[in-house]
N, C-alpha and C positions, 0 to 999 in steps of 0.2 A: 748853484747855477746850472742850468741844463746845458750839457754839451751838445754841439751840433750833431744831429743824427745823420750819419753818412754810412754808406756801405763799407764794410771792413773786409777787404780781400786778403790782407796780410795781418796776422795777429802777433803782436809782440807781447813781451812779458807783462807790461803795464796794463794793456787792454784785457789780456786773459785774466789777470788778477781782479780787475773790476768786474768782469763777467762772473767769475767764480764767487766773488763776494756777494753779488746779487743772487746767485743760485743758492748759496749756503744760507743766506738770510731767509729766503723763502722756505727752505727746509726747516730751519730753526723755528720759524713761526708756526709750523705745522707739526712739531715734534709730539705734542700731546695727542693729536689725532692719530699719528702713527703708532703711538703706544697703545691706544684703544683698539686698533684693528690688528694688533700683533697676535696671530693665532698659530703660526707655523715657524719653526718646528715645535716650539713650546709656547703655549699661550701665557707668557710671563710678562707681557705688557711693557717691554723695554726697548723695542727697536728704535723708536724715535729718540730716546735718550742716548742709545749707543751711536746712532748716526750723528746726533748733535755733538757729542763729545769728540767723535772722530773728525768731523769736518770743522768743528770749532777750533781744533788744533791747527788745521790747514789755514783757517781764516787768520789765526794769530801769526803764522809764518808770513802770510801775504802782507799783513800790516807792518811787520817789523822792518822790512827793508824794501825800498823801491828797486825793482829788478826788471830791466828792459829785455834781457836775454831770456827768451821763453824756455829754452832747454834748462838753463840754470834754475829758473823758477820751478819747473816741473820736478827737478831733482830734489829741491828742498821740500816741495809739497809731498812727494812720495815718501821721503824720510819721516816727515812729521806724521803722515797718515799711518805709517807702520808703527811708529812709537806710540801713537794714541788710539789705535784701532780698538774698538770695543764691540763685542758680540759678533755673531756670524756675519751680519750685513756689513758692519764696520770693517771687518777683516777682508771681506770680498772686495769692497769698494777701495780699500787701501791697496790691494793687489792690482786693481784696475789702474790706479795711479802709478804703480810701479811699472806696469806695462807701457803706459803712456810715456813715462820718463825714459825707459830703456830705448824706445823707438825714436824719441824726439830730442834727447838730451843735447845733441850736437848742434841743433838748429837755433839761430838767433830769432827767427820769426817763422810763423806757420802759414802755409797756404791751406786751402780746403783739402787738397790732395794729401798733404802732410797730416792734417788732422784726421782724415779718414783712415790713413795707415796707423796712426797712433791709437785711435779708439778700437780698431780691429785687434791690434796687438794687446791692448788693455783687456779686452773681453776674453781673449785667449789665455792671457796670464791668469785672470780671475778664475776661469774654468779649471785650469791646471792646478790651482791651489786647493781644490776640493777633492776629498777622498771619494765622495759619491755625489756628483752634481745632480741636483733635483730640479727637474723642469717645473715651471709654474712659480718660480721664485725670482729673486734679483738677477741671478745668472742668466735666466732666459731673456729678461728684458734688456740686460746689458748687451747680449748677443744680437738681439733683434735691432736695437738702436744702432750698433756698430754696422750691421748689415745694411740698414737703410741709409745711413750716412755714406757708406761706400758706394751704394747703388746710385744715389743722387749725384755724388761727385763724378762718378764715371760716366754719367749721362751727358756731362758737359754743359748742362743748362744752368748750373749754379756755381757761382764763384765767390760769393760773399758769405760770411759766417751767420749773419742774421737770417738770411733766407734759408741757409742750410739747416739751422736748428729748428726754425719754424716749420719747414717742410718735413723734417724728420719726426716731429712730435706726433702727428696723427697715427703713424704706424706704431710708434713707441707706446702711445696710450692704448692702442688696440691690443698690443701685446700685454700691457698691464691689465686691461679689462679681462683678458682671456685667462689670467692666472686663477681666477675664481672657478674656472671650469677644469683646470688641470690638477688641482689638489682637492681632495675630499674635504679636508679641514676648512679650506677657504669657501668651498661651495656650501657647506653646512652653515657657516657663519655669514654667508653672503657678503664677503669682503674680498678685496684684492690683497696681494702680498704686500706687507708693510714696508719691507726693505725695497721692493721694486718701486712702490709709490714714492719713497724717499728719493730715489734716483731720478724719477720723472720730475719731481718738484725741483730738484737741482738743475736739470736741463731746462725746465720752463723758466726758472729764474734767470738763467744765462741768456736764453732767447729774448726775454723781456728787456734785458739790458741792451742788447744790440738793437732792439726796436725803439727804445725811448732814450737811450744814452744815460748819463749820470744825472740824478735828480736829488733834491733835498731829502727825499724819503730814504735814500741810501744811508744817511747818517742819523736818521731818527731812531728813537728807542724801539726795540723789538716789540711788536704787538702779538704776543703768543696767543694762538687760537685755543681758548679754553673749551674743552669738551666735557660737559657735565652729564655724562651718560655712562652706562655700564660697559665694561670691556667686552669685546666680541669673543665668541668661542666659549668653550667650557674647559674646566680643569681636566688634566689627564694625569694618570699615574706615571711617574718618572722612574725609569730604571737607571738613568744617568742623571743624578740630581744636581751636580755642580757644573756651571759654566766656567771652565778653567782656561786661563790665558797666561802667557808669559812671552818674553822675548829671549831668543837664543842668539848669542853673538859668537862668532868664530871665523875660521877660515875654511872655505869650500864646504859649507853646510850642505849635506845631501838632503834637500827638502823632500824629494820623492820618497826616500827611505824613511825619513822622519814621519811623513804623512802616513805611510803604510803601517808603520809600527803603532802610531797613535790610533789608527782605525781599529786595531785589535783590542784597544783598551776601552773605547767608547764610541760615540757617534758625533755627527756634526763637525767633522774635522776640517779645519782650514789651516794651511801652512802658507802664509804669505811672506813676501820679502825677497831677499837676495841671498847670494852665497855667503855673505858676511853677517847678515842680520835677518832673522826670521821671526815673524809673529805667529805664535801658536794659539789656536782656538780649538777646544774640544770639550764635549760634554761627557763627564765621567762620574763614577760613584766615588772614586778615590783620587782626589787631586794630587796627593803626594806621589802616587805612582806615575802620573803624567809628568810631573816636574823631574822625577828621577830619570825617566826615559829621555826627556829633553836635555838633561845635563850630559847625556852620552854624546851629544852632538855639538856642545859648546857651553859657554858660560850662560847660566840662566839668571834673568833679572825680571823685574816688574811682574812678579807673580800675582795672580788674582784668582779667586774662586768664589763665584756668586751662587748662592743657594736659590736655584730656580723654583723649588717647591715653595719657599717663603715668598718669592716674587709672584708666583701664581696666586697665592693667598691674598697678597696685597692688591693685585690687579682685579681680582674677582670678588673680594669681600669688602670693597670700599663702601658699599651701601650700608654696612653695619655701623660705621663710625667715620668721623672726619679727621681723626688724628692718628698718625703713625709714630711709633717710638723707636729710636735708634740708640744703640750703645756700642762703645768700643769693647774689644774682648778683654780689657783689663777688669771688667765687671764679671764677677762670678755669680752665675744664675743657673739653677738646675735646668737640664735639657727639657724636661716636661713643662716647666714654666715658660721657657722660650717658645715652645710650640703652642701652648694654651693661649698665651697672650700675644702671639705673633710679633715678638720683638725682633728687630733687625740688628744683626751684629756685624761690625766692621772689624776685621782682625788686625791686631797689632803685629809687628814684625819681631821675630826672635832670631838672634844671630849668634851662632857658635863659630867663632873665627870667620871663615869665608863662607860658611854654610848658613843659608837664610831660610826661615820657615814662616808660614802664616800661622799665627797663634790660634790653637784650637781647631784648625782646619787641616794643616799638614803636619802639625806637631801637637798631639794631645797632652794633657797634664801628666799622665803616667809616663809617657816616653820622655817628656821634658825633664822629669826628676831623675830618670835613669841617666839621661845625657848629662845632667848637672852634676851627678855624683861621679861619673866616669870621665868627663872631659877635662883635659888639662887647661883648657881655655874657658874662663868664666863667661857666660853668655851676656849679651847686651840686648836690651829691648828698645824698640823705637815706635813712635806713634805711626799710625797709618798716614800715608801721604795725602795731601789735600785732594788729589785726584780720586782716591777711593771714596772719600766723603762726598765729593761732588757728584760722583756717579749715582750713589744710592740716594742722595738728596734730590737730584734731578728726577730720578725715577719715581720716588715716593711723592714728591711735590706735584707730579703730574696726575697722581691718583687720589691724593688726600689734600684737604684744605690746609692742614697744619702738620708739620713734622717737628717733633721734639727730640733733640739729641742730648743724651746724658753723658757727659765726658768724665774721664778720670780727672781727679783733682789737678788743677793747673799749677799747684805748688810743687808737683813732682814730675810733671810731664808737659810737653807741648801739644798734647792731643786736643785740648780745647782750642788752641790757636789754629791748628790745622783745620778743625771743623768749622770755625768761624770764617776762616779764609775761604773755604768752599761755599759756605752758606751765602756769603756776600755776592757770589757769582751765579747764583741759581736764576734760571730764566723761566722755569715752569711757574704755574699760577699759585701754587701753594706757598705758604709762609714757613720758613725754617727758623727755629729758635734753638740755640745751643745753651744748655744749662750746665754749669760747673757743679759736679756732684759734691765737691769739697770732701771727697771720700775715695776709697779704693776697694778693690776686691769684693767681698760679700756686702760691704756697706754700700758701695756704688750699685751693686746688683739689686739691693733692696730698694734703693731710690728709683731705679729704672723699672722694677717690677710694679711699684706703686703707681708710677706714671702710666704704665700700660694698663693697669687695672682701672684707673680713672678714664682712660680712653675707651676701654671696653664697656665701661658703665654708661658711656654716651655723653660725658661732659664735653663742653665746647673746648676749642683749642685754648682760649684764654683761661678757662677754668682749670684745664689740665696743667698749664704752665704755672698758674698760681698755686695749685695744690702741690705740685712737685717742689716748687721753691720752699713752700711752707714745711715740707717734711724733711728738708735737708738738716735742720738743727735737731731733729728728733731721731736721727739715724746715727748710730755709733758703732765703731769698729775697734776690735781688740786683737792684737796678734801676739802669740806666745813664741818668742825666739828661743827655742830650746838650745840652740848653738849659734855661735857668731861666725863660724868659719866662712860661710858663704857671703855674709855681709862684709867681711874683711876682704875677701877675694874680689868682690865687686867694687871696693873702694868706698862703701857707704859708712863703714865703721873703721876708725883707726886701729891698728894692731894693739896699741897700748891699752885701748878700752877693753878689748877682748881679754888681754892678760889680767887686767884688774878684775873683770867680771869673773873669770875663772878662779882667781885667787880668793875673791870674796864670796864665791858661790852665789852670784847674783844672776838672775834671769830677767832681762829687760822685757817689758810689755809695751808693744807698739799701740798707740791710741791716735785716732784721727782728731786733730784740733779743730776749733771753730773756724780758724782761718784757712783750713784745707791742708795744713801740714800733717804728715803722718810720721810720728817720731816716738821715741821712748818716753812715755808719760809717767810710768811707775815701774816697779820691779818686784820680783818675788825673791826673798832671801832664803837660801837653802835649796837643795836640789831634790828633796823628797816630796812625793805627792804633788808634782807640778801641775798635772792636769786638773786634779780636784781643787787645788788652791786657785788655779786660773778660773775655773768655773765659779768659785765663790766670789772672785773679784768681779766677774761679769754680772753675777746676780745682784751685787750691791748697786748696780746702776738701773735695775728694774724696779720701778715704783709700783706698789700695790694700788689697785683701783684703776690702773691704766692698762689698756690692751696692748700687747706686744706681739711681734713675730720675731723669731730667732733663727739665724742662719749660721751654719758652721762649715768652714772649708778645711780640707785636710790635704797635706802634701804626701800622697801615697801612704796614708796612715788611716785607712777607712775605719778600722775598729776603734782606734783612739778617738777619731772624730765622732763616731756614734756615741761613745761613752761620754764625751764632753757635752754633746747635745743633751743627753739624758740628765747629766748632772746639773746643767744650767736650768733645765725645765722642771726638774723634779719638784713636785708639790706645788707648783705655780698654776693657779686656775685662770690666770689672765694672759696666758700664751695662746694667741689665736691661731698661729701657724708656725711650723718648724721645718727647716730644710737642711739637708746634708748634701754636700757636693764636693768634687775635687777642687783643690785650690789652684788658681791660675798663676800666671807668671808675675803679676803686678807686685805682690808681696812675696810670693814663693821664691823668686830669684834671689832674695836676700835671706830668707829663712832656711831654704833647702828642704830636703826630704824630712818628713816628720813634723814640719811646722803646722800649727793649728791656729785658725783665725775664726773669731766669733763676731757676728754682727747682730745688733738688736735695733728694733725700730718701733717707736710708739705707733700703734696701728688701730685704725677703725676703717672698715671697708667703705669705699666711696659709694654714695647713694646712686643707684641707676637713674639715668635721665632719659626722657623720650628723645628719640633721634629725629632731628628736624634739619635735614640737609638744606644748605643754603648755597646760592650761587655767589662766587667771589668775583668782583670786578677787577681784581688785580691782574697785572700782566707780568709781574716779576716777583721773586722771592726776596727775603732779607734775613738778617741775622739779629738775634736779640741776645741779651746776656742775663 
């Protein structure tokens, strides 16, 4: 039902919430276009996704509780924005909300004069959060919007919010249009700044609400504007590869000093928030160094490190194929294969007591095994939170027609459930399908590698999904547990089992089962020539006349891993490819330093298919199993 459209001279929490929902909705509908025109500071095609996730959290807070007190609402909005801010633009916009909240938190309702003071403060807060404010970006348009609102209010001719926003938009849009003249990257690509356009869409949506009131369209499903064209701009060489973010909690956080010290590590520094909670955003080559520095100022949580080089590749190479492949870091895949096949990796979490790391990003395998051997506290691993999956799914689904995510076996981890939870909430046009690998470590890696090869060969999304599911039963993993100390420490093996194994000189062999369990499936009796006997056991599963590829992972035992790979493949003319790599945490946390894992996969290279890009009529994503 359409509410009566009347001038709004005083704005309470309920009406502000309705206006913000309208603005956020407009931004969400245009997120794919914002991704396509994202060329500065890095043309990685994710500004729309970042703003959508940041403001999506704000929309959730608005829906959760009816709040008439506008100051209380702004406080909740600012807190949600800081917690959920993603990317440079998301962090800047979150700090804009913090400034609004600080200026207006005591007020039950707003006059236009109050609003002008609030947005002026918000723009100042946002600028102060940056180590190097760059004109021609979101910060410029925020400043010009606040300046125009203040000028219109001070003129005395405008007293209602609908007229105020409508009258402020022409100058705000002129400021937006001018961004293409202020930055060379925008001028070359002939686009405006993506973050700035996102803010203008937010304001336009709010202005539309005051003009038309509440309509049925406000509750209709989102109609995402699908843009089937190449991303703007060209790829650049990155000196700071990782978009690194975290939250720092503490008392009296010195945000200025934190910002200055982060600026010495990398670029694009934004430190938003308050004295008690700060959101850190920085582009660096070494995310671990940024997290260590942040920890000097308080308790660090919500660590994230996105590979912007991989995102650039995704945004600008979409024309090659319509399928993207994602895997969690439990999969062990050689770095060169990750690069060649453009596989996107979402890191698991590794916890040594109260210290937390991003698997294979801030804690590499070599360091992990050193910590494992020395730490009195046995580590715990946990799946990536759904938010990590959602961000990469939203981003890829805006550039690809199909996203295939290969998860660690659901029989040992909640990773698949987290991925599916995220996939069900995707709003971009692409379809997201989550496949349980029924495997782990190098076996999961072989499944993901095959899926990516099918995508690179040009198979359709449905064919990639079918081929990946078909290869699951043809992929097998074997783990040599040379010692059970770490499995006992982690609670996976009872101490009595270790005592019996030691007494009987039995070495358990882990094998992935058809149902996805990874458990001791056989054993080697005696402790002599373990590696060679393990190789013989693996070879017995390789059938002559069928092509295979073989992968070996080692836990800080490269020479032993190399010899194992040679012994498995010796004299076999049906091994099409072989890989040696460090063993990750999925199995290594139980086997400890020295563990060896072998994976074999029946293999025939997928046949290349002609690329025939198609338009998708869908307006939202979904999950498959």
